[in-house]
N, C-alpha and C positions, 0 to 999 in steps of 0.2 A: 318851399323846399320839399314838403311831403309829396307834392305832385311830381316833381322832378325825380325823386327816388322811386316812386311808383312807376313812372315811365321807364326808368333804367331797368327795373325788375322785369317789366313787360317786354322790353326790347331784348334783354338777355335771354329770357325764357323763349321769346318769339323767334330767335335765330334758329332754334332747333326745328321748327316746323317746316321751313322750306327744305332743309336738309332731309328731313323725314319724307317729305312729299316726293322729292327727286328719287330717293331710295325706293319708295313704293312704286313709282311709275316704272322705274327700271326693272324691278323684281317681277312685275306682271303676275303676281300671285298675292292672294289675301291671307295666305297661311301664317305669315308673321305679323299680321295686323289684328288689332282687337277693336271690334265695333263698339263694345262697351266703353273702352278707354277713350276712343274718339268722341263718343257722345257725352261722356263725363266732362271732358275738356271743353267741349262746345257749351255745355250747360254752365260751366264755371265762367266762361267768358260772357255769356248772356247775363248771368247774375252780376258780374262786375259792371257791365254796361248799364243794367237796370239800377244798380246802386248809384252810379254816377248821375243818372237821370233823376232818380227819386230825390237825391240829396242836392240837386241843382248845381252839381260840380261839373258843368259842361266846359271842358277845356281840352287842350291838346292830348291829354292822356286818353281821352275817349277815342281819339283817332287810332291810337296804338292798340286799344282793345279791339276795335273794328278790324284793323289790319290782321291781327292774330286770328280773330274769328274767321276771317275770309280764308286764310291759309289752312287752318284746321278743317274748315268746311270743304276745301278742295281735297284734303286727305280723305274725307268721308266719300266724296265722289269717286276718288281713285279706289277706295275700298270696294265699292260696288262694281266698278269696271273690272278690277282684279278678280273679284268673286265670279264674275261672268267668264273671265279667262279660265279660271280654275274649273268651272262647270263644263266649259267647252272642251277642255283638254282631257276630261274624263270620258267623254263620249267617243 
């Protein structure tokens, strides 16, 4: 039961990342994005994954951690693409 509740929390929290990713792609600017925030979230997911591995709790919840990590990491890629757009628009 604890794994199911953890998975539900991760899924609910994870639904915001694709929405945020689409918004950031459409915006084509990094002005509303925070690199520190994105890195902090990535660090949190990496810590959650490490906790699962260290405690030998390898189960389906780990897949949800990885899915969220991938989508947040895509936001990191978009941040740098949008930063490049911002730099090019100032020239």
